C-alpha positions as CSV (number, residue, x, y, z in Angstrom):
1,X,128.7,110.1,108.1
2,X,127.2,110.1,111.5
3,X,127.8,106.8,113.1
4,X,124.2,106.3,114.2
5,X,122.9,106.9,110.8
6,X,125.3,104.5,109.3
7,X,124.3,101.9,112.0
8,X,120.6,102.3,111.2
9,X,121.3,101.8,107.5
10,X,123.4,98.7,108.2
11,X,120.7,97.4,110.5
12,X,117.9,98.1,107.8
13,X,120.0,96.6,104.9
14,X,120.8,93.6,107.0
15,X,117.0,93.1,107.8
16,X,116.3,93.1,104.0
17,X,119.1,90.9,103.1
18,X,118.4,88.2,105.8
19,X,114.6,88.4,104.9
20,X,115.2,87.7,101.4
21,X,117.6,85.0,102.3
22,X,114.9,83.3,104.5
23,X,112.5,83.5,101.6
24,X,115.1,82.2,99.3
25,X,115.7,79.3,101.5
26,X,112.0,78.5,101.8
27,X,111.8,78.7,98.1
28,X,114.7,76.3,97.6
29,X,112.9,73.7,100.0
30,X,109.7,74.1,97.9
31,X,111.6,73.5,94.7
32,X,111.0,77.0,93.2
33,X,114.3,77.4,91.4
34,X,113.6,80.6,89.4
35,X,112.5,82.6,92.5
36,X,115.4,81.2,94.6
37,X,117.9,82.4,91.9
38,X,116.6,86.0,91.9
39,X,116.2,86.2,95.6
40,X,119.9,84.9,95.8
41,X,121.2,87.6,93.6
42,X,119.3,90.3,95.7
43,X,120.4,88.8,99.0
44,X,124.0,88.6,98.0
45,X,124.1,92.0,96.5
46,X,122.9,93.6,99.5
47,X,125.0,91.6,101.7
48,X,128.1,92.6,99.9
49,X,127.2,96.2,100.1
50,X,126.6,95.9,103.8
51,X,129.7,93.9,104.5
52,X,132.0,96.5,102.7
53,X,130.4,99.2,105.0
54,X,131.0,97.4,108.1
55,X,134.3,95.6,107.8
56,X,136.6,98.6,107.4
57,X,135.1,100.4,110.3
58,X,134.1,97.6,112.9
59,X,137.5,97.6,114.5
60,X,137.3,101.3,115.4
61,X,133.5,101.3,115.8
62,X,132.4,98.1,117.4
63,X,128.8,99.4,117.8
64,X,128.4,98.9,113.9
65,X,128.9,95.1,114.7
66,X,126.0,95.3,117.0
67,X,123.8,97.0,114.4
68,X,124.9,94.2,111.9
69,X,124.1,91.4,114.4
70,X,120.6,93.0,115.3
71,X,119.7,93.3,111.7
72,X,120.6,89.7,111.1
73,X,118.3,88.6,114.0
74,X,115.6,90.9,113.0
75,X,115.8,89.8,109.4
76,X,115.1,86.2,110.4
77,X,112.0,87.2,112.2
78,X,110.8,89.6,109.4
79,X,111.6,86.8,106.7
80,X,109.5,84.4,108.6
81,X,106.6,86.7,109.1
82,X,106.7,87.8,105.3
83,X,106.7,84.2,104.1
84,X,103.7,83.4,106.5
85,X,101.9,86.4,104.8
86,X,102.6,85.2,101.4
87,X,101.9,81.6,102.3
88,X,103.9,80.0,99.5
89,X,103.2,76.4,98.6
90,X,100.6,73.8,99.2
91,X,99.0,72.2,102.1
92,X,97.4,68.8,103.0
93,X,94.5,69.6,105.3
94,X,92.8,66.9,107.1
95,X,89.9,66.9,109.5
96,X,89.0,63.9,111.6
97,X,85.6,63.9,113.0
98,X,82.9,61.7,114.5
99,X,80.0,64.1,114.4
100,X,79.9,66.7,111.5
101,X,81.4,65.1,108.6
102,X,78.6,65.8,106.1
103,X,78.3,69.4,107.2
104,X,81.9,70.2,107.0
105,X,82.3,68.5,103.7
106,X,79.3,70.2,102.1
107,X,80.4,73.5,103.5
108,X,84.0,73.0,102.1
109,X,82.6,72.1,98.8
110,X,80.1,75.1,98.7
111,X,83.2,77.2,99.0
112,X,84.7,75.6,96.0
113,X,87.3,73.2,97.6
114,X,87.8,69.7,96.4
115,X,87.0,67.4,99.3
116,X,87.7,63.7,99.6
117,X,86.4,61.6,102.6
118,X,87.6,58.4,104.1
119,X,85.8,56.2,106.5
120,X,88.0,54.8,109.4
121,X,88.0,53.8,113.0
122,X,89.7,55.8,115.8
123,X,90.1,55.2,119.5
124,X,86.4,55.7,120.4
125,X,84.8,54.2,117.3
126,X,83.9,55.2,113.6
127,X,85.5,58.5,112.3
128,X,85.5,60.3,109.0
129,X,88.7,61.8,107.6
130,X,88.1,64.9,105.4
131,X,91.0,65.6,103.0
132,X,91.6,68.8,101.2
133,X,94.7,69.6,99.1
134,X,94.9,73.3,98.8
135,X,97.3,76.4,98.3
136,X,98.7,77.4,101.7
137,X,97.1,80.7,101.5
138,X,93.6,79.1,101.9
139,X,94.5,77.5,105.3
140,X,93.1,80.1,107.4
141,X,89.8,79.9,105.4
142,X,89.8,76.0,105.8
143,X,90.3,76.2,109.5
144,X,87.6,78.9,109.9
145,X,85.0,76.8,108.0
146,X,85.7,73.8,110.1
147,X,85.8,75.5,113.5
148,X,82.3,77.2,112.5
149,X,80.7,73.9,112.4
150,X,82.7,71.9,114.9
151,X,84.7,74.2,117.3
152,X,86.6,71.2,118.8
153,X,87.5,69.4,115.6
154,X,90.7,67.7,115.2
155,X,92.6,68.9,112.2
156,X,96.1,68.6,110.7
157,X,97.8,70.7,108.1
158,X,101.0,69.4,106.5
159,X,103.3,71.1,103.9
160,X,102.8,69.4,100.5
161,X,105.9,69.1,98.2
162,X,104.6,68.5,94.8
163,X,100.9,67.9,93.5
164,X,99.9,66.7,90.1
165,X,97.2,69.5,90.0
166,X,95.6,71.6,92.3
167,X,91.9,72.6,92.4
168,X,91.4,76.3,93.3
169,X,88.2,77.2,95.0
170,X,85.8,79.2,92.9
171,X,84.0,81.3,95.5
172,X,82.8,83.7,93.0
173,X,79.6,83.1,91.1
174,X,79.8,82.6,87.4
175,X,79.3,86.0,85.7
176,X,80.0,87.3,82.3
177,X,81.2,84.7,79.7
178,X,81.5,82.1,82.4
179,X,77.7,82.7,83.4
180,X,76.8,82.3,79.6
181,X,78.7,79.1,79.2
182,X,77.0,77.6,82.3
183,X,73.5,78.2,80.7
184,X,74.2,76.2,77.6
């Protein structure tokens, strides 16, 4: 087999194997055992295939080791990008504001988010903390809503481990059987 073709195959397989490994690690951290199990099986299977192709030939063709290493490095980046796209897990989103608490709260609630507010005191006086527990995939929407109202708002998003329940936003008007139930 052409050495360059083999190198590219090793690179691509390594990208897949390490990307899956990155997703597996994140799944473990989030306590998603079933997903982690299946990802570990895929990761190990691909890794064994790649390793069996590289080890016998790497002494005679060191460039395969470079393909292997570049595949590993690229796989880490790809895995992180894929996970960001999937946005697995939950987030605690907090906004601390002195000006537009009512507007931000109302806008978030109109979009279907469950919002809790707390009154407090900051360095320069009274503040309102707006708290939303949500799926991480909604984080971009949350930030966009806040920035439309208060572009300089201070906000924090933290990964949440476990939640007793999550309120999913219902941004779609009730139609069909849901609309009929609301009329009763």
